[in-house]
Every structure is written in structure tokens, then in C-alpha cells.
C-alpha positions, 0 to 999 in steps of 0.5 A: 195124743195127736200125731203132731204131738208125737212127732214133736216129742220124737223130734225133741227126744232125738235132737236132745240125744244127738246133741247130748252125745255130741256135747259129751264128746266135745266136753271130754275131748276138750278135757283130754286136750287140756290135760294133754297140753299140761302133760306136754308142758311137763314133758318139756320141762323134764326134757330141759332138765335132763338135757342140762345135766353135767356128768362132771359136776353132777349138776343141772345147768338149767338150775343156774340160769333160773330159766326153768319155766319157758312158759310163764304160766308154769311159774305157779307150778309145784316143782321139786328136783332131787339129785341121785343122792336124794338131795333137794336141788330145786323147789318152786316158790309154791312148795313153801306154801303147799305141802303135797304128798306126791307118789314119787317123793323120796320115800316112794323112790326108795322103793321104786328104784329097786324095781327092774321092770321097764314101767319103772322108767315111765312117769306117773301122772295123777291128780292131787286135790288140795283144800282150795285147788287141784293139781295135775301132777307128773312124777318121774326119774331123771336120766342121763343116758341109761344112768339114773341121775335124779328125780323130779315132781311137777304139779300144775294148778287146774284152776284155769283148766277147770274154769274153762271146762265149767264154762264149756259145760254151761255153753254145751248145756245151754246149747242142748236145751236151746237146740231142743227148744228150737227143734221142738218148736220148729218141729211142732210148727212144721208138723202142723203145716205138714198135717194141715191137709190131713185136718182138711181131709178129716173136716171134709170126711165129717161132712160126708154122709149118705146125703152129701156124697158130692163132697170132695177132698182138696187134693193140693199137691198131687205128687206127695203122699197126702195128695195121693191119699186125697186123690184115692179118697175122692175116687172112693167117694165117687164110686160110693156116690155112684153106688148110692145113686144106683141103689136109690134109683133101684129102690125108687123104681122097684117101689113104683113097679110094686105100688101099682099092682099091689093097689090093683090087687087090693082093689080087686079083692075088696070088690070080690068081698061083695060077691054073694056067690063066694062062700063065707070061709073063702071071704075070710081068707080074702080078708086076711089076704087084704090085711097082708096086702095093706101091710105090704102097701104101708111098707111100699109107701114107707120105702117110697118116702125114704127113697125120696128124702132129698125131694121131700127136703127140697119141697117141704114148706116150713111154718110155725107149728105149736107142738102142744096142739100137735100132741093133743091131736095125736093123743085124740087120734091114738086114744082108741088104739090104747083103749083096745089094749086097756092102756093109759095114754096121758098128756104129761107136763107140756110147755107152750112151744113153737117150732119151725117145721112141716106140721104133717111130717111132725104129726107123722113123727109123733104118731109113729112113736105113739103107735110103736109104744102102743104096739110094744106096751102090754095091756094095762100099761102106760104111755106118757107124752111130755114137752119141755123147752129152754131158750134154744131147744124143745124136747118132746118125749114119748115114754112107755112101760113096755118090754124095753129094748135090749142094750145090744139092739138099742144103737141100731133101732133107727137103721132101716129094716132093723127089727128088735126080735123077729118074734116081736115084729111078726106079732106087730107087723113091723117092717123096721122102717118106722123109726128110720122115718122118724129119724129122717123127719127129725133131721129134716127139721134140724133136730135129732131123735134118741132112745133110752130103755130098760128091759122089762121096765120101758123105753123113752124116745126123745126128740130135740128141736131147735125152737123158733119165736 
């Protein structure tokens, strides 16, 4: 998962939790406020009834005025009032339509009047559920001073309150979802904008290689973190470029310094072979030394080739090259090497394909692969060259039945100076540069080279070229 997606999910989750907690607080706060308003209305009625008590007539004067409910919304309330003798003094119209069991009805009051605990003086507040509506009820005793003068039960319908709470719940739920979507979309957009320089840095980094160290990252705003990162990367690339240039200059200078004395030494010793005064055993040693010098000379030439890769790219002249004819020439020139080891070098299915390239370099590429196959394939082995193509790509394969390459070594065989087993290299005289040169030539022609291998069964080297008309 990308950083952009993770940040967006984090924004959505955090916003959802914050808004959900806030909405929950708002919902239950509003619920408490609405229920408290009902309690206050009940308290006003109770206070009005108690204050209207006449101790002489032992009646409640407010009942004679028929103005029990100051708030017209309370006209739908369930109200019953009893005197101290448990006689019903008042009942609201709804009492005749709905029968409710309120805890402080006459039967309950008979028991609670025997209690002397102070809690006996407190109202009982609760919710009663009826088939179609719920009521918020308050039951308490009526007092005149310290004297108990009656009882009152009040139950207000909760329809309007619950409708208001339901609408509030829908609004808050929609707000939670909408805020999550807005924050998520905005976070995804803003995160993408913020990470755009990072994507640009990644694209530039992918273009950078040992031959393209001159690439630099666009710093943008040098005062923010991404700008500082880009500046650090540019400084690192600058130092790497200098190090690579120094390394290449050193390699080129060293090769040039070695090439001349090695050539002089070889020429001098070859001339000494024609000296009749030298004994034969000494001449045999000279022949061995000359072969060693020849291998050293090949290594120097390969190093010189690799160190001048950029020059070769600039100076190479491309032209149409028929690969089938090139394969035939390589087979003819390497047939003698295969015959010396009793190997079979054959031409497999070859399609007539033309690529745009340098024939000498392509010849060197295929020759090196066949030469390697001959070296690492035992006697009586088989080496096969094939060529196939489609509309956009040609694939040349060199397959052998040799010892194969271990899986751990396979990813590194195209690295410079990498050799698969020192024992093999010492017997074949390999320097670890041949396949690196093959890779350079393949990439020079816009292609690629890869290898598959099975130990004790053989290897297949595949070169892919873009085709040309």
C-alpha cells in the first residue's frame, strides 16, 4: 500500500473517530437537555399544585381555576392528583384513554409512606413504554411545609422528543459520513500534491545509472523537508559522479600504462624464441610465459573496452545487420574450437531477421557467448544457436549442455570480474569480463541479455534486440 493511501486512510479514520465522539456527545447532551426540560415542566406543575394548597379546606385551589398547565404542550400529559386520604382530586383527559402503572400509585404509596428515609421525599423519575408511545414520568408526594398532603403522578409523551432526537441522529450520522468522505477525498488530494516531489525524485532516481550520473533532482522548495531531501540526494549524486569519473580515469590510465610494456615484453620474448642459443627447456618456459602475457593482454583490452563504453556509444555507426548470416560466420569461426573437444556446434531454427547495429560488436557478442559455451561444456557436449522474432523483437539464444551455473551465482554473472568458482576460471583462463562486455554490447544496441541455467544440465543465454525493417 502506498504512503498516499495509508495517509488517506489515517485521515479518514481519525476524522471519523473525532466526529463520531463529538456527535455522540452532542446527541446524548441534547437528549439529557430535552429530558431535563420535561423534568423542569413537571417541577413547575408540582410546585404550583403544592403552593395552591389550602390547609383550612384541605383542597388545592389551582384545581378550581382549571389552569393546571401553563404550558399548552402539557395538555396532552398524563396527570393524576390525590389528597392525603387517597381520594382522586384530578385526572387529565388522557387518563381515561390510557391506563399506566406508575410506581407511586396508591398501592405503592401505602408502602412508601411507612418509610422514614429522606429519599422518601424525593420524586421518582422514570420512563414508561406504552404500545404506541413512551412517557417520561415523575411521581412524588405533595407537601405543605413538613406535612404530607397528597400525591401527584405526571407523565409527558415522548413522541416529539424522540422525533427530534431521531432527526438529530440522522443529521449527525450524515455529518459523520460526509465529513469522513470530505476529509478522505481532501486528504487524498492534498497528500498527492504533497508527495508529487517524492514521485519526481523516484522518477529521476530510476533514470540514474553508472552512465547517467549527471541527472539531478528538482529541489523545488529548498526550505521544506522534501526540498532538503532533494538537496541531499543531489549532493550524493555529485559525489558519486566524481567518484565514478575518478575510477574510470584511473582504470583508463592504468590500462594504457600497462598495455605498452606488456606488448613490448611479449614481442621481446617472441623474438627470443627464434634465438638458436637458448636451450629447448628454456624456450618451453618462454612459450608458457607468452601465453600468460597473451591472457593478460586480453584482460587489458577488455578493460580498455569497458572503460571507453561512452566513447564507443558515441562513435558507433549503426547499419542493418542480418543476424542469420552473422550466426553462420560465428559457427564457422568457432567450429574448430568445438571439434577440439569433440563437441557438436549446430545451427538450430533461425529466422531471417535484421537488426540495426554495429556488425563487429554484434559478432564479438555472439562469439564471446559461443566461446564461453565451448569452454564450460564437457567433451561430447552440444551447443545450439537459434534465432526467433516477432514484429518488435528478435531473440538469439545460445544453449549448451554444460555444467550449468549455480542459482546463487546466476544473478551476478554479468558483473565485472565476477567468476563462477575460482577452479573453473583457473582452468579456462577466464577473467570475469567477457559477459560484462556482452551485456554492454547488448545494451548499446537497445537490447538486453539474460541467462537461465540448471546445474549439470546446461545453460541458455538469451539476447533480445529490437528489430528493424
